[in-house]
C-alpha positions as CSV (number, residue, x, y, z in Angstrom):
1,M,76.9,97.7,80.9
2,K,75.4,94.4,82.4
3,K,78.2,92.1,80.7
4,H,80.6,94.0,82.3
5,Y,79.5,93.4,86.4
6,L,78.8,89.8,85.3
7,G,82.5,89.5,83.9
8,L,83.6,91.2,86.8
9,I,81.2,88.9,89.2
10,A,82.7,86.1,87.6
11,L,86.1,87.0,87.6
12,L,85.9,87.6,91.4
13,G,84.6,84.6,91.5
14,I,87.2,82.7,90.1
15,T,89.6,84.1,92.1
16,L,87.8,83.1,94.9
17,A,87.6,79.6,94.4
18,T,91.5,79.4,94.0
19,A,93.0,81.7,96.4
20,C,92.8,79.4,98.7
21,K,94.0,76.6,96.7
22,K,96.8,74.8,98.6
23,D,100.0,74.1,96.6
24,K,102.1,70.5,97.1
25,D,105.1,72.0,97.8
26,E,104.1,73.9,101.3
27,A,106.1,74.2,103.3
28,P,106.3,70.9,105.9
29,P,104.4,71.1,109.3
30,Y,106.3,73.1,111.6
31,D,108.6,71.2,114.1
32,E,108.7,72.8,117.7
33,A,111.6,70.2,119.5
34,K,113.7,71.2,115.8
35,Q,112.8,74.5,116.1
36,A,113.8,74.9,120.4
37,A,117.5,73.5,119.5
38,I,118.0,76.0,116.5
39,D,116.8,78.8,119.2
40,E,119.2,77.9,121.5
41,Q,122.3,77.2,119.3
42,T,121.5,80.4,118.2
43,I,121.5,82.3,121.9
44,K,124.5,80.4,123.1
45,D,126.4,81.2,119.4
46,Y,125.4,84.9,120.3
47,I,126.6,85.1,123.7
48,A,129.8,83.3,123.2
49,A,130.9,85.8,119.6
50,N,130.5,88.8,121.7
51,N,132.0,87.2,125.0
52,L,128.8,87.9,127.5
53,T,129.2,85.6,130.5
54,G,126.9,85.2,133.7
55,F,124.3,84.3,131.2
56,Q,122.4,80.8,132.5
57,R,119.6,78.9,131.2
58,D,116.6,77.9,133.7
59,T,114.1,75.0,133.8
60,T,111.7,76.7,131.2
61,G,113.9,77.4,129.2
62,F,114.9,81.1,129.2
63,T,118.2,82.4,129.2
64,G,119.3,85.7,131.3
65,K,121.5,87.1,133.3
66,S,120.3,88.8,137.0
67,S,121.9,91.7,137.5
68,K,120.4,91.2,141.6
69,T,119.6,89.1,144.0
70,A,116.2,90.0,144.7
71,K,114.9,89.3,148.3
72,A,112.3,88.2,149.9
73,E,110.5,90.8,152.0
74,T,107.5,90.5,154.4
75,P,105.4,93.5,154.0
76,S,105.3,95.5,157.1
77,N,101.6,96.7,158.2
């Protein structure tokens, strides 16, 4: 019975030791600028394919459509 536990512990140890080993063929690091360009083009293609109008991109990179203009109001006390 002890041999079974010893074998199981050895197998578990080998599994844990090799589980975090990285492959040489791993994906390249994430390129934020490249992904941003891909996302921007995807959004533009979607808007064009669905004949949507009135969408604008702001300085933060958000692309959206405002349904109405907000007016600043001073709260009354």
